[in-house]
KOLTITI-183512 format. One record per residue (C-alpha): residue in three letters; x, y, z. Coordinates in pm, whole numbers, plus 50000, padded with zeros to 5 digits. Example, Ala and Ser with C-alpha at 12.3 -4.5 7.8 and 13.67 -1.06 7.14 Angstrom:
Ala512304955050780Ser513674989450714
***
This chain:
Met572195262246534Ile570205277646264Phe569095259645912Thr567945277445638Arg565545262045417Ala568015252445165Asp569555230345480Phe566515208845495Gln566605201045115Ser569985191245108Gly569335160245312Asn572465166745507Ile572035182245862Gln574505176946133Phe573515186846490Gln576275194446737Gly575905203047048Ser572385194947082Phe572235165647201Tyr573315153647571Met574315114647592Glu575295093747909Lys576245056847864Lys575645027748132Gln576644994948138Ser573204976048060His571205007647933Arg571415042447841Thr569635067947938Ile569425096547663Tyr568985133247731Cys568725152347420Phe566745179947259Phe565475186346909Leu564025220946846Leu562395228646515Leu560745263146472Val558775273246145Ala557785307046140Ser554465318346026Gly555835335545712Gly558245312045598His557745282145327Ala556735248645430Ile559085226145529Thr559145191645358Ile561225161545490Asn561185141945147Lys563695115545283Gly566115104045574Val565475096045911Val566255110246274Lys568685088446426Glu570415082046745Leu574165090646660Asp577055082046882Asp578595111147081Lys577095145846980Ser575645139046661Ala572135132546464Ile571405130446087Val567955140445936Asp567115115745665Phe564275130045428Gly561295113545359Asn560435100045712Leu559765119446065Ser560745107046361Val561015124246680Gln562745103246973Asn563995126647229Gly563055162147174Gly560475181446999Ile558585203046714Ile556845230946744Ile554655247046474Lys553115277646483Asn551215294746214Gly553435273145991Thr553315241645789Leu554925208645818Glu554595181245565Thr555815146845628Gln555625109245460Gly554945092045800Ala556185103946105Thr556485089846437Ile556615104446795Thr558605083147037Glu559345046346915Lys560805029947213Ala561005024247564Gly562775058347739Glu562455080847458Thr560435115747507Gly559405138047237Tyr556425159547158Val554855178146848Thr552985213646900Leu550605228346652Ser548895262646734Gly547675291046533Ser545075287846294Asp547615287445970Ser549555257846147Arg549185224945955Trp550695194045920Asn550135170145613Asn551425137045712Thr550875110245406Gly551015076645545Met550995066845917Leu551185090646221Arg552405070546509Leu552365085246893Gly554035066747097Ile554515032446988Ile556125013847235Asp558094976847135Arg559784953947351Pro562704970147540Leu565524944047532Asp564534932047876Phe564744973048006Asn562884973148372His561255008648480Ile561955031948202Val559915061148144Ser558775067247826Arg556645098147744Ala554915113947410Ser552305143547321Leu550775154747028Lys549025190547076Ile546825205346828Thr545685243546959Asp544075272746890Gly543135264046516Ala545755241346385Asn544985214846160Val546555179146115Ile545785157145853Thr547205120245804Asp546015088145637Asp546035069945969Phe546695075846327Val548165052046578Met548725062646973Gly550125044147283Asn550215008647184Tyr552344981547345Asn554294958047149Glu555564933647440Ala556664964647656Arg557124965648001Ile556895001648098Asp556955021148428Glu553995036248560Ser555305069648472Gly554825063348088Phe552615090447986Tyr550915091447607Glu548595124147556Leu546755137947213Thr544965168147261Val542765187747033Ser541575223747140Gly540375252847066Lys537715263946792Gly538825252446451Ser541575226746560Lys541395193746394Leu543195161846376Lys541365145346050Val542645108745976Asn541675094245614Asn541075063145783Asn541475046146083Ile542635055746444Leu544115031546689Ala544955043847038Ser545955023647326Thr546224988947243Tyr548064963847400Asn549724926847257Ser552074919147557Asn552464890647779Arg554204915248009Leu553724939948212Pro552754975848031Asn551655005348318Gly550935042448263Thr548525068448082Val546935074047766Ile545055104747737Ile543015122447462Asn541545153447545Ile538825170847259Asp538325207247410Asp536835239147346Gly535195235747033Gly538335211346865Val537315181446638Ile538855148546557Glu537505131846258Ala538175095846143Glu536775070245939Asn537125042446200Met538505044046574Ser539565019546857Val540375033847180His541955009347433Glu542004977547279Met543384943747476Asn544184918847207Arg546924900747462Ile547764904247797Ser548294874547993Arg550034892448303Asp549034921848561Thr548694951848341Ala547434981448433Val547075010148195Lys544495042548235Thr543215052647929Thr540995084447892Leu539275102647611Asn537555135147731Ile535315151747491Lys534105183347657Asn533085224247575Asn531915216647254Gly534775192847146Leu533455168046889Leu534825135646786Asn533225125946415Val534055088146336His532235079846002Lys531605044946075Asp532965022446351Phe533935037746682Tyr535155009846920Phe535975018747320Ala537434997447518Lys537694966947302Tyr538374933747407Thr539784906747215Gln541864883647474Thr542384889947824Gly544114877048098His545194887948456Ala544754922448411Asp543164954548561Thr543164978348290Pro540555008848339Ser539235032948086Glu537165060648093Leu535075079647823Asn533855112447970Val531325133547718Leu530985170247938Ser529695205047896Gly528265205147511Gly530895177947419Lys529555153147120Ile530445123746969Ser529215112946623Ala529205079946459Glu527815051446256Asn528325025046525Phe529465030046900Tyr530665000847093Ala532255004747418Gly533474971647652Ile533464950347395His534784914247448Asp535514884847181Ala533724851447248Gly535174821647487Lys537764849147641His538244845347999Asn539634868548296Tyr541494841448500Glu542124846448884Asn538704871748862His540644905148753Thr538344931948616Phe538584958748325Pro536644986248442Val535085006448181Ser533495041148279Val531315061448012Leu529675093348124Ile527895115747913Ser526595148048144Gly525465184848093Lys523145197747876Gly523995198547518Ser526305169447577Ser525255139747329Val526195105847171Glu524585107046818Val524805074546657Thr522985067446332Asp523415027646329Asn524035007146673Phe525185020147009Val526644990447209Thr527834990247559Gly529394955247686Gly529004934847967Asn532284943348169Pro532104930848516Arg532534970048634Ser531404993448348Phe529395021248426Leu527375040648189Lys525905073348331Val523985100048144Ala523145131948312Asp521995167648354Gly520385169948065Ala523235151447815Glu521625126347507Ile522095092547325Asn520535091447054Ala520915057946797Ala518845041146568Asn519465009146760Ile520545005347152Ile521964977747318Met523304984847678Ala525514960647914Ser525604932947640Gly528144907147691Gly528424901647315Thr529144867647364Ser529764852947742Tyr532414868847944Ile533124847848231Thr535274848448558Asp536644817048637Asn534404812048933Gly531594814548684Lys530324847548765Lys529074869848468Ala529724905848450Ser527724930048627Pro527584968748442Glu525924993648540Val523615018748311Leu522405053448514Val520165077048355Thr519475106048588Gly518705142648587Ala516505164748391Gln516405160048026Ser519175132848045Lys517875107447787Ile518765078847603Thr516565071047262Ala516295044747027Gln514395050946695Asn514075011146652Thr515084992646930Met516664994647267Val518294963347429Leu518864963447814Gly520964934247923Asp522414906047725Glu523964875547845Val524844898348185Asp523764904248515Asn523304942348539Ile521464967248671Ile519855001348461Thr518455027248661Val516405055748519Glu515685082648746Leu515125121448867Gly513975134348517Gly516125109248336Ala514215089848050Leu514495058047814Ser512655063947516Ala512525032147202Arg510015020246986Asp510554984047121Ile512834979447450Ile513794943047458Ile515264937647860Gly517314903147856Asn517614891547487Lys519644859047497Ser521804837447749Ala523034801147748Val524284808348082Thr521924806848395Thr523024832148655Asn522274839748977Thr520694878448950Gly519584892348598Ser519164919448411Phe517284944948642Val516224978448534Asn515225004848781Leu512465032048726Leu512715055549012Ala511325089749137Gly511025111248794Gly512275087948574Glu510515079048252Ile510555050648017Ile508735054847676Thr508075028147468Asp505365010447255Ser506524972947421Ile508984961247629Ser510254923047587Leu511694907447903Asn513494874447764Lys511024871147503Asp513264846147283Ser515874835147520Tyr517094809747756Phe517744837047970Asp514774840448196Asn515694868048494Ala515394901248344Val513184923948584Ile512064956948584Phe512144972448941Tyr509245000448953Gly510555022349209Asn512915014949498Gly511005024649819Gly510225063749699Asn507875075949439Ala507815056549088Gly509005071248783Thr506705069948459Leu506525036148194Lys504575047947931Thr504365017747654Asp501404993147520Tyr502654960947656Ile505424942447823Glu505874909347681Gly507624880247867Phe508824845147781Thr507004817347669Gly508634794947923Asn507484778048221Asn506804796148528Lys509744793548737Tyr508684814249054Ile509774802549392Pro507914822749680Asp509514840749939Thr513074829449806Gly514064863849702Asn515054877949376Ala516954846049250Asn513814831349206Leu512074856649067Lys512894848348685Ser511524874248406Gly509344899148603Leu508134935248728Val508734942549084Phe506364974049210Asn508074988149516His507245022149527Gln504895044849781Asp502595061149588Ser499515050749434Asn499005050949059Asn497635031048772Phe499375006548557Ser498435007248215Pro500894984148007Asp499234949747911Leu501564917448023Ile502454887647766Asn503374855247849Thr505544847048162Ile506204880048346Asn506414874948722Val504874902948911Ile506044912649253Lys504034944549455Glu505844955349714Asn505334984849925Thr502144997850150Asn500715013649826Thr497325007049596Ile498915001249230Thr495504992948968Leu496294972948647Thr494314988648362Gly495904972648094Asn494254938947916Asn496424910848060Ser494264883547956Arg497504867847811His499524872248062Ser500614836948190Gly503184848248481Ile502484845448863Ile501814881249038Val502844883749378Ile501454907449636Asp503794910949925Asp502464944450073Gly500294967149980Thr497124961949750Leu497504951349413Lys493874963449191Ala491964952648884Gly490994982648659Asn489204957448412Leu487574926448310Asn491224912448225Ser493504928848431Phe494294894648587Gly495394863448381Asn497024836548566Gly497924826048905Val497824853449225Asn499914845949489Val498774869249812His501134870950114Asn500454879550472Arg500554919250416Gly498954916450062Asn495734927549915Phe494264911849589Asp491574936749468Leu489144929649184Asn487704966549238Gly484644952549113Phe485644937848769Asp485224896248727Gln488334882148705Thr489594842248548Ile492694832748709Ser494094803348682Ser495094794949070Leu494934815549391Asp497604811649682Asn495734835449925Arg497334843450286Gly496484875850254Val492984895350181Val491104889749845Arg488384920949777Leu485764914249538Ser483914943049478Lys484604980249584Asn482505000249831Asn478645003149778Gln478974974149500Thr478174937649454Gln477924912149207Thr481664904749113Thr482984872549010Leu486264851749095Asn486984822848926Ile489704804348973Ile490404776548706Asn492294752448877Asp492554754349299Leu492334780449589Asn494894771349847Ser494794792150159Asp496534794150467Asn493994812250667Gly493844841950435Thr490534863650419Ile488324867250122Ile485864897050131Phe482054896349960Asn479624925649935Thr476174908149961Glu472874927749916Leu471474903450225Gly467844896850177Gly466634860550054Asp468094830449854Asn467834855249532Ser470104881449683Val472664899249463Thr475864886749605Asp480164886349496Lys480844849049424Leu483794827049434Ile483904797849185Ile486804774049220Asn486684747148940Lys488904725949070Asn490254716949479Ser490164741249773Ala492074737450061Gly493014753950372Asn491504776350589Thr489654806450464Thr488224834650659Val485284850550503Gln483924885650586Val480894899950448Asn479474933150402Asn475894941850362Ile475364964250054Asn471614981350076Gly470184950050177Arg467434950750417Gly467044912850551Ala464914886050444Lys464124850450531Thr466294824550340Glu465484791050253Lys468384773350095Gly470504803750154Ile472484826749936Glu475344808849782Leu478694824849789Ile481034797349724Thr480994768049423Val483414740349433Ser483484718049190Gly486204696249326Asp487714684649668Ser485754705149902Ser488244698250173Gly488674737650203Glu486904753850499Phe485484785950527Lys484604805650862Gln483014839150882Ser484614870351051Gly482644881551300Arg478714890651266Ile476824889850938Val473334913651005Ser471274930450779Gly467794944450933Ala466824921651179Tyr468004889351049Glu471494873451152Tyr473324858950909Thr475794826650929Leu477944810450690Gln477474774650650Arg478214745850411Gly475744734050197Gly472004742750154Tyr469364734650415Thr466594721750169Ala466454688149942Gly469024692049685Thr471644699949946Asp475174704349833Asn477784700550072Lys480544709949849Asn479334747649820Trp478844774550130Tyr475784795250168Leu474684824650394Thr471504814150566Asn469534829050860Leu467594799550946Tyr468784783251258Val469284747951272Glu470184722951564Pro473684712251541Pro474184677151427Val474704652951692Thr477754628151682Pro476554593351790Glu478394580552103Pro481024558152070Ser479954519652062Asp480904493052233Pro484354478752134Ser483084442552215Val480654449551930Pro480894455151581Pro480244486051466Glu477434493451263Pro478204511750946Ser478574548251060Val476484576450927Thr477134608150833Pro474974633251141Val472534650950899Pro471134689551040Ser467934690851094Glu465244712550929Pro465454745950950Ser462714763551149Val462924803451257Pro465224829951113Val467774840051365Ile467044877051477Asp469614900951593Pro469734909451951Ala469884943251883Thr466024945351816Gly465594936252187Ser467294963752283Tyr465584991052048Ala462394974952222Ala463684979152554Asn464405018752486Thr460825023352347Leu459255007052702Ala461515023752910Ala460605060752713Asn457235058552791Asn457045045053139Leu460065051553330Phe458465085153463Asp454855068853494Leu453285075653843Arg450185075754062Leu448765096554286His449765073454602Asp453465075454438Arg453545113454489Leu451745119054813Gly452185093055055Glu449805091455325Thr446485097455208Arg444655107355511Tyr447115132655676Thr448225147755369Asp448695182455543Ala449075184455906Leu448475220455901Thr444875220255755Gly443105252555771Glu446315271555726Thr446465291955423Asn449365290555187Val450835255855300Thr453175238755066Ser454835207455042Leu458135190854890Trp458045158254792Leu460775133854661Arg460645097854540Gln463235069354437Val462475043754241Gly464605011854150Gly463494982153917His464054951953716Asn462124939553428Arg461854911553162Phe460974901652855Arg460944882152518Gln460494880652162Leu459894857751908Gln458904826552122Gly462084832952367Gln464704832152131Leu465464867952251Thr465384877152636Thr465534911552748Gln466724916953094Asn467114958653213Asn467474975953522Arg466155014353611Tyr466525040753825Val464465067853871Ala464115103154067Gln461205126454072Ile461025156554251Gly458055181054310Gly455945204654539Asp452635216454569Leu452225253054477Ala448925260354567Gln445965246854771Trp442345258454788Ser438835248954868Thr435735258054731Asp433215251754996Gly435735242055305Leu434895206655264Asn436675200254937Arg440435207754871Tyr442365213854555His446285208154518Ala448225220854188Gly451925217354220Val455565211853954Met457335180453916Ala460495169653755Gly462295136753713Phe465795121853604Ala465935082853531Asp468535060353354Gln467835023553253Ser470624998353134Ser469344967952928Lys470724933252799Thr469324911152526Lys470604875752447Asn470004856652158His469704818952298Leu469924805351919Asn473624819251842Gly474524832752215Tyr475524869552048Tyr474024897952301Ser473274932952283Lys472894962152518Gly470874992152522Lys470775024452742Thr468355053452771Thr469005083353013Gly466395111753032Tyr464205136853226Ser460855147253276Ala459085180753367Gly455745186953395Leu452425196653648Tyr449815175653845Gly446545185154010Thr444705167854309Trp441005174154398Tyr439485157754715Ala435725157154775Asp436575155955154Asp440145169355288Ala439045162755625Asp439345127055600Lys440265120855249Ser437165100955184Gly435175097854904Leu435595106054587Tyr439085117954432Thr440415127954097Asp444515132254021Val445905146053644Trp449415149353578Val450975160953226Leu455065155453161Tyr457325160352882Asn459865138052861Trp462965135752630Phe465235108252635Asp468975097752514His469175062252352Glu472195040652263Val472475003352121His475254986352131Ser475314951851931Glu478074927251966Gln480814936451736Phe479284962651635Ser479465000051672Ala477245017651920Glu473835034851741Lys472485065351907Tyr469405083651888Thr467175102652086Ser462955105652172Arg460925129352293Gly457145130352352Val454445137352638Thr452695113352924Ala449625122853053Ser447445107453327Val443675110453481Glu443255091253786Ser440375085054015Gly438825065054317Tyr436845065354581Thr437765058254913Phe435415044855228Lys435285032355579Ala435134993855569Gly435804990055966Glu437624999456277Phe438944979356570Ile441034987256896Thr443774967156991Ala444714958357334Ser447674983357332Asp444975009757262Thr445605011856884Val442755024456693Asn442895005456354Thr440455020256064Phe440044998655764Phe439795016655455Leu438725003255085Gln439805023354779Pro438995010354382Lys440555032854159Ala441065038153770Gln443315057353569Ile443925065353210Thr447405070753056Phe448335084652739Gln452075073452656Gly453345096952333Val457065091952361Lys458265084952027Ala461955080351904Lys463155100451620Asn463515076751287His467115063251290Thr468895047051045Thr471635023651151Ala475315025250968Asn474734992250811Asp471755011050633Thr469054997450851Asp465875018850922Val464535012551240Arg461345026251422Ser459295029251787Ser456635010351790Gly454045011052072Asp454175053952120Asn450605066952179Asn449855038252400Ile446655041052617Arg447475024352905Thr444455015353162Arg444425003653515Leu441744993553729Gly442444983854075Leu441624977554451Arg443794992854734Ala443194982055096Tyr444835005355375Leu445045001255782His445055036055888Gly446385029556272His446885058356574Asn448375046856916Val446935066357254Ile451065075357287Asp450695095056971Asp448185119357060Gly449445149456968Lys452695141156820Gly451155143256446Arg452385101656436Asn450335080556208Phe451175046455978Glu449485030655716Pro449974995755577Phe448344989055254Thr448314963554973Glu446804967354604Ile445994950254327Asn445794961053963Trp445074950853620Ile447144968553369Tyr445634968052978Asn447784986052690Ser446354993452381Gln449594989852196Lys452184965352197Tyr455784977552280Gly458894967852045Val460624984251725Arg460054981751335Ile462984973951204Asn463014980250757Gly459344980350822Glu459224945550977Gln457244945051344Phe458894929151633Asp456914931551973Val457584929552327Ala455674896852458Gly453174897652748Thr452724937952769Arg449104935452656Asn447314923752969Ile449314925653329Gly448564918753696Glu450114935053951Ile449894934554322Lys451754958954539Ala452494961854922Gly453644990155167Val453635011755431Glu453045049455449Gly453695070155740Gln453135104355903Ile456525106156113Asn455745141356257Thr453945169556158Ser456125178455910Leu457575146955766Asn456145117755578Leu457685085955460Trp456225060455227Gly457875028855076Asn456395001654878Val457414969054660Ala455444956454339Gln455354930754115Gln453734930653758Ile453254896853565Gly452144891853212Asp452294866152955Ala455154850552769Gly457564854353090Tyr456914890653127Ser457524906653468Asp458284939653627Thr459564941153977Gln459624977854160Ala460724991154468Met459925032354587Leu460955051954893Gly459215086454915Val459895114455136Lys457635144255182Tyr458115177755352Leu455535200455494Phe456065238855563
***
């Protein structure tokens, strides 16, 4: 059927054959089609009055004045439609659509344009209803008001579908007043889908717009509303734009999605998403999921005034992949007024800003979390930017979680200031700075917390964190914002964070759960500090004043190679086996040192570790004061390991040791004091006398590091291990060469020595014992005579020696071990005046070059290693004469000889100057010593007739010597001399036997004992062998 323009103007159009109607008993389903074609070249079609109505059988009437598309559609292609009010489906069960396409297509509507308005369908159930309006390819629709997908006491099947599409460049829906889309006023069960698409450059423009508005829902409602703006589509709202507005809720789950993608854009004066009116409840814990996604480079939401997202239980705002939100003021995750489920839980919305150049910017104020429990995450190139950021704005309700902002790797927050619950009752807004990985970037001048009391409860989780800042990232960095008022700070992870802001106005608790929190200036820490087992509180060389300290971890006052840092605690120190590290320039009482000042009380046990910083050690009197306690000093401080500087051993003691003792304070002293003796318990039958607190005795001598003895033992060993005499080398004196008279006679000799030495230092405070082993080998290279009577010998020799020592300090029980290992090589020469019987005068000389490796390992310290080098040389001379002879009953001829002798030895082995790991200068002393020995040897030469012709002889002997050393052996530590006592004058007695087994083999052995004063002693045994060939 075809109608002319005159037909429409007449107002009397009869449709015959264009409807199909089927009647049913309880309801009716109408299958009918109405098609209005407007050609591009035709005149505008104006419907001034009339209405399209359902009629019985196969008829329809168009009454000019109002357009109603109940079942059917209108397609406009490059033509114009003008109406005064229009409705596309009005009742349940209707299906209608209008499509406009082409740049010359236009629909001008005066009044309200209604798309899918569903009223109560007279108890109809499961009725399908569909409506759509499509504006494409440059077409335009202009209307005063636009209402879409509204439910009024409706009960519609899930297949209900209502769609508005504006697509294509130049395509536009312009609403002079308001757009109201997807609204609900029903106690029944509306279900279905409402979709608005703005695509490919299409535009929707309105004065105000509300999408997905819940006014009255008391039964299970499940209508999904979606607003898609993509591919350079634009939604331009001059004033207020609402998405998912809830004025009353019930047992409902009504999801809504707003997607701005691929260059899509929203422009508005105010933007609201997921907003609730006061006092409305979601019974039975149903939720209202609201999702807002702005994604893709060029996608944006531009708001000239306020951007507000609400506090739905399942609301989610995501800005990703280069998208932006820009507004004068931004409130994200806001409850507006309290949105509470029946079990008292508040909403928990989430906000995510992720991806390079993704950004949310507020020119003025940004509020993150207002009356809701929420999580806001900024990561991977995402950013928040505002002049001021407020986290957790206000609340009259106590909740179990709070407003959490996660600043993760690659994320950035840029603002002049951040406030955490500053002016509210709500006190659990938290910034999570990292989430186990690397941190984002926080650029702000200060973070200000609320002014209420601190409510942190240790070790019970985030529920008690209250207003706070959590560091939980891997990379170490500086944190520059100032912390003001109550902000509880928790440091997680094993990294190091340096606070460089001015936190003098900070009144929150700082909890160091793991890793290191370090000061970056004098006011980095302003209130209480709680250090957990794995935590490190590092003042980094900056004096700090804090209100209190609870310590189970480590507190370090100064950085490396620095001292004189003070930690001032206004109130109490409580320590549960925590550690405090002091740096001290160890010397006398006035040494520069770190200090701990406790203005009230100390409690618990604290381990004190002291590092020596360039101290050279010196005798103390009262001691170096480390810890001052003004109140109750029941806390105990115990030193960790040994404290040594130079030669001095320091001990941490309560109180001083001279007049004016203060037993509240703690000092480092190196003076030894006898431990106080507690009186024996009195007889119970006798009334006890008033108790007297044991008082330490006056100090006497400084306590010295036992390593002093080890260094001295090494020096003594290096100059004496290869010391020898003629008889140590040649053995039997009379028959040293069984082949006398033959030319080119040579010999090879070997001596093995074992010895034990003891000496003392400092009146017996240090005692040292050492054991040594020496092996020397040598042989004659040449022998000659100048007159047939005398005899010259010349040879070479070499040796190996090893000595181990142990020194003990008898005042404190510490010990030190020393070790010397070395070699020697040299020449010797001997002259006998009478070589036939070796009587008369003899002279022996030798010279050795010696080199040694030394080690000193003092208890609890690493080994110190150094070397020594030098020459030793000797000149020995004596005179042998026959003192008598007798023959025994067994025909043994015994000849008795005496041999007075003297020896001068130069000992020039000197250790290389050594600086220890703790910067102590160590130098050997006693080198270049001139040792003189005066002695008398008596021996008996025996020969039995049965040994005639066998070359067998034996010679027992005894020898006494007086040994004098021109220098005292010892060590010089930081310029202070510590000598081995008793080595100046030494007496020696030696006994042994020397024998010629046959014409080629000589054996000899002896034992010797040296005794000096002050407990010096040396015991030695030697065994020698010489082979002549």
